[in-house]
Short mmCIF file of the C-alpha atoms (twelve columns), coordinates in Angstrom:
data_MODEL
# 
_entry.id   MODEL 
# 
loop_
_atom_site.group_PDB 
_atom_site.id 
_atom_site.type_symbol 
_atom_site.label_atom_id 
_atom_site.label_alt_id 
_atom_site.label_comp_id 
_atom_site.label_asym_id 
_atom_site.label_seq_id 
_atom_site.Cartn_x 
_atom_site.Cartn_y 
_atom_site.Cartn_z 
_atom_site.pdbx_PDB_model_num 
ATOM 1   C CA . MET A 1   -259.293 59.431 -174.986 1 
ATOM 2   C CA . THR A 2   -260.363 57.664 -171.789 1 
ATOM 3   C CA . THR A 3   -258.294 54.857 -170.305 1 
ATOM 4   C CA . SER A 4   -259.841 52.251 -168.091 1 
ATOM 5   C CA . THR A 5   -258.296 51.671 -164.650 1 
ATOM 6   C CA . ALA A 6   -260.400 48.569 -163.973 1 
ATOM 7   C CA . PRO A 7   -258.494 45.272 -164.001 1 
ATOM 8   C CA . PRO A 8   -258.964 43.014 -166.991 1 
ATOM 9   C CA . ALA A 9   -261.954 40.686 -166.764 1 
ATOM 10  C CA . ALA A 10  -259.793 37.577 -166.287 1 
ATOM 11  C CA . ALA A 11  -257.910 39.124 -163.366 1 
ATOM 12  C CA . GLU A 12  -261.176 40.251 -161.791 1 
ATOM 13  C CA . GLN A 13  -262.646 36.756 -162.143 1 
ATOM 14  C CA . ALA A 14  -259.518 35.214 -160.617 1 
ATOM 15  C CA . HIS A 15  -259.712 37.639 -157.690 1 
ATOM 16  C CA . THR A 16  -263.420 36.896 -157.196 1 
ATOM 17  C CA . ARG A 17  -262.662 33.160 -157.265 1 
ATOM 18  C CA . ARG A 18  -259.843 33.539 -154.680 1 
ATOM 19  C CA . VAL A 19  -262.096 35.534 -152.363 1 
ATOM 20  C CA . ALA A 20  -264.883 32.958 -152.708 1 
ATOM 21  C CA . GLU A 21  -262.471 30.076 -152.000 1 
ATOM 22  C CA . ARG A 22  -261.001 31.854 -148.971 1 
ATOM 23  C CA . THR A 23  -264.501 32.629 -147.648 1 
ATOM 24  C CA . ARG A 24  -265.590 29.005 -148.116 1 
ATOM 25  C CA . SER A 25  -262.407 27.711 -146.464 1 
ATOM 26  C CA . ALA A 26  -262.859 30.072 -143.510 1 
ATOM 27  C CA . ARG A 27  -266.474 28.924 -143.073 1 
ATOM 28  C CA . LEU A 28  -265.469 25.246 -143.201 1 
ATOM 29  C CA . ILE A 29  -262.682 25.821 -140.673 1 
ATOM 30  C CA . ARG A 30  -265.079 27.669 -138.331 1 
ATOM 31  C CA . ASP A 31  -267.568 24.801 -138.685 1 
ATOM 32  C CA . SER A 32  -264.825 22.259 -137.887 1 
ATOM 33  C CA . ILE A 33  -263.684 24.212 -134.855 1 
ATOM 34  C CA . GLY A 34  -267.323 24.512 -133.826 1 
ATOM 35  C CA . LEU A 35  -267.530 20.717 -133.573 1 
ATOM 36  C CA . LEU A 36  -265.079 20.904 -130.707 1 
ATOM 37  C CA . SER A 37  -266.034 24.249 -129.225 1 
ATOM 38  C CA . SER A 38  -267.890 22.959 -126.194 1 
ATOM 39  C CA . LYS A 39  -265.812 22.882 -123.047 1 
ATOM 40  C CA . TRP A 40  -265.736 19.079 -122.882 1 
ATOM 41  C CA . ALA A 41  -265.751 17.893 -126.516 1 
ATOM 42  C CA . VAL A 42  -261.971 17.660 -126.794 1 
ATOM 43  C CA . ASP A 43  -261.808 15.703 -123.527 1 
ATOM 44  C CA . VAL A 44  -264.476 13.278 -124.768 1 
ATOM 45  C CA . LEU A 45  -262.687 12.892 -128.089 1 
ATOM 46  C CA . LEU A 46  -259.401 12.125 -126.356 1 
ATOM 47  C CA . ALA A 47  -261.053 9.713  -123.903 1 
ATOM 48  C CA . LEU A 48  -262.712 7.804  -126.744 1 
ATOM 49  C CA . GLY A 49  -259.458 7.844  -128.709 1 
ATOM 50  C CA . VAL A 50  -258.247 4.975  -126.540 1 
ATOM 51  C CA . GLY A 51  -261.330 2.885  -127.298 1 
ATOM 52  C CA . THR A 52  -264.986 2.267  -126.539 1 
ATOM 53  C CA . ARG A 53  -266.126 3.563  -123.172 1 
ATOM 54  C CA . ARG A 54  -269.253 3.227  -121.071 1 
ATOM 55  C CA . TYR A 55  -271.109 6.333  -119.944 1 
ATOM 56  C CA . HIS A 56  -270.043 6.084  -116.295 1 
ATOM 57  C CA . GLU A 57  -266.420 5.472  -117.271 1 
ATOM 58  C CA . LEU A 58  -266.477 8.737  -119.204 1 
ATOM 59  C CA . LEU A 59  -268.197 10.484 -116.323 1 
ATOM 60  C CA . GLU A 60  -265.528 9.281  -113.903 1 
ATOM 61  C CA . ASP A 61  -262.586 10.057 -116.205 1 
ATOM 62  C CA . LEU A 62  -263.859 13.534 -117.054 1 
ATOM 63  C CA . SER A 63  -264.582 14.620 -113.491 1 
ATOM 64  C CA . PRO A 64  -265.772 17.285 -112.597 1 
ATOM 65  C CA . ILE A 65  -268.126 17.140 -115.604 1 
ATOM 66  C CA . SER A 66  -271.790 16.834 -114.625 1 
ATOM 67  C CA . GLU A 67  -274.075 14.113 -115.979 1 
ATOM 68  C CA . LYS A 68  -276.175 16.751 -117.747 1 
ATOM 69  C CA . VAL A 69  -273.180 18.321 -119.508 1 
ATOM 70  C CA . LEU A 70  -271.708 14.945 -120.454 1 
ATOM 71  C CA . THR A 71  -275.048 13.869 -121.931 1 
ATOM 72  C CA . GLN A 72  -275.348 17.135 -123.883 1 
ATOM 73  C CA . THR A 73  -271.782 16.828 -125.159 1 
ATOM 74  C CA . LEU A 74  -272.230 13.192 -126.206 1 
ATOM 75  C CA . ARG A 75  -275.502 13.973 -128.016 1 
ATOM 76  C CA . ALA A 76  -273.959 16.906 -129.878 1 
ATOM 77  C CA . MET A 77  -270.978 14.814 -130.930 1 
ATOM 78  C CA . GLU A 78  -273.254 11.958 -132.005 1 
ATOM 79  C CA . ARG A 79  -275.324 14.427 -134.042 1 
ATOM 80  C CA . ASP A 80  -272.146 15.658 -135.738 1 
ATOM 81  C CA . GLY A 81  -271.225 12.076 -136.624 1 
ATOM 82  C CA . LEU A 82  -268.127 11.983 -134.402 1 
ATOM 83  C CA . LEU A 83  -269.241 9.196  -132.091 1 
ATOM 84  C CA . LEU A 84  -271.554 6.237  -132.032 1 
ATOM 85  C CA . ARG A 85  -273.851 5.408  -129.122 1 
ATOM 86  C CA . ARG A 86  -274.645 1.728  -128.735 1 
ATOM 87  C CA . VAL A 87  -277.316 0.507  -126.317 1 
ATOM 88  C CA . HIS A 88  -277.086 -3.198 -125.488 1 
ATOM 89  C CA . ALA A 89  -280.360 -5.001 -124.807 1 
ATOM 90  C CA . GLU A 90  -279.539 -5.974 -121.244 1 
ATOM 91  C CA . VAL A 91  -281.030 -5.277 -117.844 1 
ATOM 92  C CA . PRO A 92  -279.903 -2.777 -116.800 1 
ATOM 93  C CA . PRO A 93  -279.101 -1.435 -120.287 1 
ATOM 94  C CA . ARG A 94  -275.424 -1.082 -121.077 1 
ATOM 95  C CA . VAL A 95  -274.593 2.037  -123.104 1 
ATOM 96  C CA . GLU A 96  -271.247 2.378  -124.840 1 
ATOM 97  C CA . TYR A 97  -269.699 5.176  -126.854 1 
ATOM 98  C CA . ALA A 98  -267.051 4.918  -129.532 1 
ATOM 99  C CA . LEU A 99  -265.559 7.183  -132.144 1 
ATOM 100 C CA . THR A 100 -266.932 6.777  -135.629 1 
ATOM 101 C CA . PRO A 101 -264.447 6.623  -138.510 1 
ATOM 102 C CA . LEU A 102 -265.184 10.335 -138.990 1 
ATOM 103 C CA . GLY A 103 -264.463 11.029 -135.315 1 
ATOM 104 C CA . ALA A 104 -261.218 9.057  -135.541 1 
ATOM 105 C CA . THR A 105 -260.037 11.365 -138.330 1 
ATOM 106 C CA . MET A 106 -259.923 14.147 -135.721 1 
ATOM 107 C CA . ALA A 107 -256.943 12.434 -134.056 1 
ATOM 108 C CA . THR A 108 -254.379 13.792 -136.518 1 
ATOM 109 C CA . PRO A 109 -255.399 17.460 -136.341 1 
ATOM 110 C CA . MET A 110 -255.728 17.143 -132.550 1 
ATOM 111 C CA . LYS A 111 -252.149 15.826 -132.335 1 
ATOM 112 C CA . VAL A 112 -250.920 18.680 -134.517 1 
ATOM 113 C CA . LEU A 113 -252.748 21.199 -132.331 1 
ATOM 114 C CA . ALA A 114 -251.388 19.559 -129.175 1 
ATOM 115 C CA . THR A 115 -247.844 19.703 -130.557 1 
ATOM 116 C CA . TRP A 116 -248.298 23.378 -131.453 1 
ATOM 117 C CA . SER A 117 -249.725 24.093 -128.001 1 
ATOM 118 C CA . LEU A 118 -246.815 22.403 -126.236 1 
ATOM 119 C CA . ALA A 119 -244.275 24.198 -128.408 1 
ATOM 120 C CA . ASN A 120 -245.907 27.633 -128.199 1 
ATOM 121 C CA . GLY A 121 -247.991 27.711 -125.026 1 
ATOM 122 C CA . LYS A 122 -245.322 29.580 -123.053 1 
ATOM 123 C CA . ARG A 123 -244.976 32.185 -125.819 1 
ATOM 124 C CA . VAL A 124 -248.745 32.726 -125.825 1 
ATOM 125 C CA . GLU A 125 -248.768 33.142 -122.040 1 
ATOM 126 C CA . GLU A 126 -245.877 35.626 -122.239 1 
ATOM 127 C CA . ALA A 127 -247.659 37.606 -124.972 1 
ATOM 128 C CA . ARG A 128 -250.808 37.724 -122.843 1 
ATOM 129 C CA . ASP A 129 -248.825 38.919 -119.835 1 
ATOM 130 C CA . ARG A 130 -247.142 41.683 -121.900 1 
ATOM 131 C CA . PHE A 131 -250.522 42.748 -123.289 1 
ATOM 132 C CA . ASP A 132 -252.147 42.774 -119.851 1 
ATOM 133 C CA . ILE A 133 -249.306 44.861 -118.411 1 
ATOM 134 C CA . ARG A 134 -249.547 47.359 -121.295 1 
ATOM 135 C CA . ARG A 135 -253.326 47.434 -121.001 1 
ATOM 136 C CA . ALA A 136 -253.196 47.996 -117.238 1 
ATOM 137 C CA . SER A 137 -250.902 51.001 -117.704 1 
ATOM 138 C CA . VAL A 138 -253.309 52.738 -120.129 1 
ATOM 139 C CA . PRO A 139 -255.782 55.101 -118.434 1 
ATOM 140 C CA . SER A 140 -259.305 53.684 -118.594 1 
ATOM 141 C CA . HIS A 141 -260.617 56.672 -120.583 1 
ATOM 142 C CA . ALA A 142 -258.049 55.994 -123.327 1 
ATOM 143 C CA . ALA A 143 -258.999 52.357 -123.724 1 
# 
C-alpha cells in the first residue's frame, strides 16, 4: 500500500494563493517605492505638500538640484499621476505645479516613514558601523 505525502488539494491551493498574493503585494510595493526612487522625488513631494509652487520656486527651494534634473523629476511624477502641471496663458508663461489627489495620498505613508526614520535612524547607523567594522576585519580573500 502506497501513502501519499503530497498535501491535500485544498491546502496546496491555499498555499498557491498565499504565494501569489505575496508576490503581487511585493510587486505593488516595489512599484510604489519606484515612484519615489529618484533622488529628488521625495523632496518635490514634500515641497508641493505645502501647496502649489512655480518652477523657479521649486528650483530655489531644492538647491542644489539642476534645472535638467528638476524637469525630469517633475515630468516623471506628472506621468505617474502624482502632480499636475498647469501652464497659464500669460507672457511670459507662468507654470505651476501642484499635487494631484493621488499625490496627496502619499503624505500619510511619507509621515509614517519619516517617523520610523527619526525613531530608528540612529540604530540603522549603528548597525552599519558594526557591519563595516566586522567587514573591515575580514581578510579580503575571505569576503
